[in-house]
Structure formats: C-alpha cells, structure tokens
Residue, then its C-alpha position, 0 to 999 in steps of 0.5 A: m472428224n464425226l458427224i455431230s463434231k462437224i455439226f458444231i463447227f457451225l455454232f457461230l451461225f444465225a440460229p433462227i426462231l421459226p416464227a409458226q409455232i402454233v400448236q393445232t388441237m381438234y377441230f373436226d368430228r371424231f367419228t367422221h374423221y377416224d375409223v373406230d380401229d384407228w385408236i386401239t387401246y390395250a389396257p389392264a383387263t383382269d378384273i371382269t365386271a360383266v358379261e354378255v353374248g351378242d350375235d357374233y362376239v361374247y362381250f366381257g366388260t372391265r374394271f380398267g380395260g374397257i370391253l373385251r370381245y371374242h368372236l364365237y365363230e371364228g375363235y379369236w379375240d378382236y380389238p377390245f372397245t375402249t375410250s380410244s373407241g368412243l366409250r366415255s370411260n373404261a370402267i364398266f359396270k353392266l353390258s347388255y345386247d338387244e337383238r332386235n335393233r343389233k346394239l350393244y350398251a355399256r353402262n360405264a363411270a360416265g353413264i351409258d353409251v351404245f355401240d350402233f354396229g350399222f355406224n360402227y361407233w359409240q355414242p352416249y345414250d340417255g335412255t333406259m338401259p335394256p336388260p341383259r340377254q335372256p333365254l327363252n321361259v320354255e327353255v328355262s322350264a325344260f331346263k330345270k325339270d332335269q336336275k342333273s343337267y348342266q347343259f344350260p340353254p342359251y343365254y342362262r345365267p346360272g347361280f354359284n349352287e347350279l355350277p359343277d365341280f369343274f376341272t382345271g387342269r394342273q394350272y389351276l384349282f377349282r374349289p366350289p362354289n366359286e374359288i380359283l387358286d393360281p400356280y402361286n396358291r393366290l386365291f381369286h373367285i368366279k364372280a356371279q356374272m356368267v352366261a351361256d351361249k348356244f355351243n354348250r359353252l359358259w362365259i364366265a367372269t372373274d376378280g383378277l384372271g380375266p375372263a373364263v370359259a368353261s365347257l358344259t360338255d366335259n366340265t372343264l374350265r379354262i381361263l383366258t388371260q387377255s390383257l395387260p397385268n395391272i400396271y401403268p405401261h412406260d415401255v414396249f419392245f417388239d421381239g419378233d412375233d412377240i411384244w414385251i410390255g413394262g411399267l409400274s405396277n398399280g397396286y392391283i394383282p396380277s402385275g408384273i412384266c407382260l408377254w404378249k406372245g403372237n404365235p399362238e397368241s397368249w398373255q403371260y405376266f412375269e411378277a417379282g417375288l413369284i419367279s426367281g431372279i427378278y428383284d422388281h417388276n416396276i420397269r421403265a424401259i426395255a431393250g434386246k437383241g438376239r436370245f436376251v431382252f433387258f428391262g430397266s427396273q427401280q431396282g436394278l437391270v433385269r435380264y431374261d435369257k429365252k434360251k434358258k428361260d432364265w431371269e437375273t437381275f444385276t445391281r450396284h453390287n455387279r458395278l451399276l451406278s444406280e439401281e434406278i434405271n431410266d432408259l436403255f438402248v442397244f448400240k451395235n452389240t452393246l447395251f448402254i444403260a441410263t441410270d439416276r447416276g450416270f450411265n454403264w454398259m454391257e456387252i451383249g451375251y456377257d455377264a460384266i456391267q462396265r463404266s466409263k474412265n470419264r466421271k463426268l456424269n457420275n452422279i448425274p441422271v441421264t434420262r434418254i439415249a440416242a445414237t448417231d453412226s458412231s456414237l451415243l447421245f446422252a439427255t441430262p438435266y445439264g444438256i445433251y452429252q455425247y459419248l464415243p465408245v471407241k475411245d470411251r470419250l464424254t463431251l458436253l454438246k453446245t448447241g446453236s439453238s435458240v432453246l437453252d438446252v438444259r433439262i432435256g427430257a428427249v433427244g434423237f437423231n435422224h438423217d444427219s439432223l439432231w434433234f433435242a426437247g425440254q422444257n425450254g422448248v424443241a430444237f434440231y440442226d438442220p444439215a441442208t441449211k447447217s443452222w439450228q431451228s428452234f421452236t421456243q414457244i413449244r413449252f411441254k415436258f418431254y419424255d421420248m421422240a421418234f421419226t417416221p418419213g417427214i415427221v417426228w413425234f414427240a411423247t408429251s405430258e400433254g398429249l402426242l406431238k407431231y411435227v411435219i417438217q416440210q409444212n413447219y406444222w404442229y399437231l397435238y393428239t390428245t384423249r378427244d382423239g383417241l389417246a388412252h391418257n394425255t400422258v404419253y411415256r414411250i413412242d414405238v414405231d411399227g410401221f404405219n403404227l404408233w405404240l404409245s405408253t401411257p398410264s391408262g394402257v398402250t394405245v396403238f395409233r395408225w398415224y397414216r391412212p390415205g386421205r386423212n389429215e389433221 
C-alpha cells in the first residue's frame, strides 16, 4: 500500500478548520526592513531610453525594465534598479547623475525618483531634475578643432553625423547614420541617447537590441544583450550554470525563449519563425534532464537537444492529447506533460509520446503536476488525481478536508504531507495527527506552490503567499514589498532565493536573512 493510499484510510477522521486564517500584509517601512538587493527583478530591457555615466557605473534607462547598470572599472553587469529596488515605475524616460552630491535621478512614468548612494535606496523627488553630465567647454573646443577625430571627450553626447562607420563583426551590420541589421535581417536603430566615458568608449542606446558600446579607438561596435526578451515570464528552469526563462510574448521584438548563460555570462533568444524546429515560443512551463530541455508551448511540446543544438516540436500528430500545455514534470527518467485535454508522457531521450489506457482524464485540463515517491498527482478542475506509472492506474482522490477539492490550481507533496490549493481554500494532510487541516478563508486564484524548511509558498493572483507551519502564520508579499507584479505564475526555489515568474518580469526574492521577520 503506497503512502497516498494510507493517507486516505483516515478520511473518516475529523477534519478541523484551523482558526488562524488572517493573512498579514506589510505593516513596516520597506526601506528599513529590506536591503536594496533583497528583491531583484529582471524584466524586458531591450529598448533603451536613456544613457548616463556615473562615477562607477554606466546606467541605461529602459522602456520596461528599469535601469541596467554596468560597472565601468570591474567590467560586469550588476543587478538592475527596478520597482523591486524602490523605483516607482520601470518605464524610464531620462537619467542624470549629479557628481557633486553623488545622486542618480530618474524621470519615469510616476515622476522623478532619486537614488542616494549613502542611504542606498530610491525615494520620490519633487525638485527639478539636474541636467545629464556634460564635458568641460575647453574639452569640447579642443575636440571640435580636430575635424577628423572620433576621440570624444568624457560625457560628450555626439550626433549621428559625428559617428564613424562602425565595424560590427559578422553577426550585425551597421548602416550609417544609425541603422543596425540583426542576423535575421531585422532593422533596429541607434538612438540619439549616447554618451562617451573617460576610457574612450561610447555607450549607446538602441530601440530593441539593448545596450551597445563602441570603442572609439578601433571603431568597433558591440551589442550587449542584457535582459529578458519581450515576454511576460511564466517559468524558470535551472540548468547547471544556465537559466532558461519562458513566457508569453508581449507583442514586441525580439521575443522568444530566453537562455541566460552563466559562464561566460550572455543572454540568448530563440524565436519561432527564426529557429527551425520551434513552432511557438509562447511558453508556460519548462523542465529538463541531462542533455534535453523541454518547453510547454501553446502549439505543442518543444524539445532542445543541448548536444546537437537542435530544436524539435511535438504536436497532436505525435500523439499529444492537446497542443496547449500547462505543465511539465520530470519523474525519474520520464517527462510527464499536462495539457488542456489530459496528460501524456515521454521517456527522456526518446521520441515516442505515450498515452494512458485509462481515459478518465481525456478532455479534462490538467493544470499542475506533483509527485510522491511512487506516483504522480494531477491538479484538475474536478479534483486531484493520483497516477501510478508502473500500473498505468489513475484514481480520483477524495480528500478528507473541509475545503471542497475542485478547481484545484496547485498541488504539492512534501515530507509525507499532501497539499492542495484552489478557489475554495487551502488544505493539507498532517501525517503527525493523521488528519486534514483546512483553511477555507484563504481565497485566491492559485497557480503554483513550493516548499522551503518550515514554509509553504503559494503563487497567487494577489501576490506571493507564505504559510509558516509551526506558527500557523500567513503573510502576503505584494508589490509594496518588492514583487514586480502581484500575479505570480511560478515559484522556483534556489537555496535562500525564490525565483518568481510574474507578468512584469522575474523577481528574485531573498526569502531568508537573519534577523528579518514579516
């Protein structure tokens, strides 16, 4: 008898409704409670709107992704400044750095914000925004005397007619005065926002390729892709030093599946219509094992072979029950596929997609998958189903909770305890008391759940919900705390960090820091 079967022997036992069901929200000052890097958001930042050089960093304002930061001396990209850092909006219109008081100013969709490097946080500013940094007049005069020179003085902002004919290598093509063609012959532009630094480099804004930098010594131009593509993120997958990120296109280019490589660091996009084998890059789920990474799209299962660097899409022609995929889960050496019309599976490394002989879930959406040691758990609108792969047996589980177990949005299994959450509340089976605990007043739309020691996390339509088991304590994190958006689709645990996929970007939350309690 497996563990889940043992749990349901106790259905006749009393299923208490726990009394403490109040969800706490922020009651503290954010900037005294959190460090500036406790919440970090990575958002689409391909459209650069402003460029400014500070003492240590060059700053790139973006249309959707806040402010990108590159360290001028040590040559690395630091985490971006976004609403998670205290900005009131990620839509940046103008930047200026005041070297006298060492403050960075950002005009954004909500007004003017200022970052004080002494206090290390952003706050609204009701004064006049200072002008961007400018070179000394004597330096400009000396430069302009040499009509053939491209050695711009520090903080000089050239016009298009002052630019050399840049060399871009094989991947891109520069066409004066300001056009750039990408490898797929798509047209982008250098914007008027450009500024030189004191190392003979010109930092450049583009309208879709992200930041760029030109060497004024040899006139070479490099595109510095440094963000998510234009997507609403839905899932993250850790693949060694690399991170795969998928989501739904926001209508701008470039879009696609994102690969954030860790060593050396780079960002790559894989777009349907440009990459053979990808039918659709609107992704809701990612999973992988070994040399293969799988993506659940709206038009089938996409598989990437890292060894062959080859993409392939599987559809109903390959026996998928539906091409609308909601979740992917690797169980032992098998990939299970949750679709809008049931579930399939595929053995890792093989091409054949399998179907269960049991047709109970055919034409029924499977929204999420979890696993025990020997079985799979499927969340559906009609309850939780248990599947035994060895026997190809499917069973509807009737829980003993006080929460009506239909329209389930998330299901999980941790330390012999089964959890589920849906439109009627949250419930879990407590193996210590051999009874169900129910929270009928916890009413959200649930998308996912995850576990860290002593804590259960829920991705909801209203924020990131935390339940501390021993204290029977609920807390809801929202944009007031540092989330990019209050809708959270997925939770991926990476040690003391939670990676939260939201429509406004992927927020990394350092959930544990000594001395901090919500």
